[in-house]
N, C-alpha and C positions, 0 to 999 in steps of 0.2 A: 211576042210581047216581052219586054224586059222590065223587070221589077227592080228598081233601085232601092236597096236597103236603106240608105240614108235619107231617102225621100219619105219614108214612113215614120210617123210619130211613135215614140216609145210609150208603151202602155205598161202600167204597174197594176196587175190584176190580183187583188188580195184574196187569199184562200180560194184560188181558182179551182172550180169543180169540187169544192169542199176540202181542198188540200191545205197544207200548213204554209205559213208565211205568205210569200207572193211569187208570182210568175212575172218576169219582165220580158216583154216581147214587142217587136215591130210586126204588126199583124196586117196583112193585105187581105181584103175581103171583096169579092166581086159581086156579092149578092147571093152567090151560091156556094162558092168554095173559099177555103181559108188557107193562107200560106203564112206561117210564122217564120220570119227571118231573124236569126241571131237571138233566139229565146234563151232565157237564163233562169236557172234555179240556184239560189244561193245555198250554202251549206244548211241542211236541215229542211229546206223547202221542198214542197211536193205539189203535184197535180193530183187532185183527189180521184178516187175510183169513179169511173163513169163508163157508160155503154154507148157505142156508136150505132145508134138506131138506124140512121139513114146516110151514114158516111162510113168511110174507113179512115185510117191514119197511118202515115209513114213518117217516121222520125229518124233523122240522121244525127247521131251524137258526134259533136265536133271536139268538145273538151270535157274532161272531168270523168267522174265515176258516179254510179247510182244503181238503183234497182228498179225493175219493172215488175208489177204484179199483173198477172193475166188470169182471165177466167173465160172459159168457152161457154157458148149459149147452152142453157139447160143444165149446167153443171154448178155445183156448189164448191167444187174444188178449185182452189187458187194455187198458182205456181209463182214463185218469186225467183227472179234471176238477176244476176249482176250484169250491168251494162257499162261500157267504157268507150272512149273516143274511137271512132271508126266503125262502131256498130250501127246497123240499120234495123229499126224496130218496125214491125208491121202489125197493126190491129185491124183485122177484117171487119166488115159491116156485121153488126149483131154481137160483136165480142166486147168484153169489158176489160179495162186496164187502168193503171195509174203509173206515175213516174215520180221517183224520189231521188234527191241528191243526198247520198249517204256520206259524202266527204265532210270532214270537219274543217277543211281548209279552202278548197277550191270550188269554183262554180261549175255547174253542169250546163254546158252550152250546146244548143241543138237547133236544127232547122226542122220544121214539121209541115206536112202538106195534108190537108183534110178535105178531100173531094167528096161531094154528095154523090150518092149512087142510086 
C-alpha cells in the first residue's frame, strides 16, 4: 500500500493530548493503526504527556529541535532529552512520553507511526 501524503487532509489538533498550542498533521487511520505524515509543532507547541496503553510509537524527526520527556512503567522518574533532525524516537507499549518544540524560530517536523499491539 502507498499512502500519498497530499491525499490526506491536514488536521489542526488543539492542545493535543493536553499539550500546548496545536499539532498540525496529515493523519492516516485504518481503524487500528495511525500514521502521521508531515506532522508539525510550531515553536512552543507540544504533545502532552500520554501513555501508550495498547500501542507503541515510532517518531522520525525530519526538521527542527525539541525535547522528549519519557517515563518507564512503574516509575515516577522522568528523563528529558534533546532531539533533532535525523533522530528516531521509540516509545514502547506501556511507556509514557511527550514531545515539545523548544525552538523559538523553526518548526519541529516529524513522521510518526502508532501501531496497536
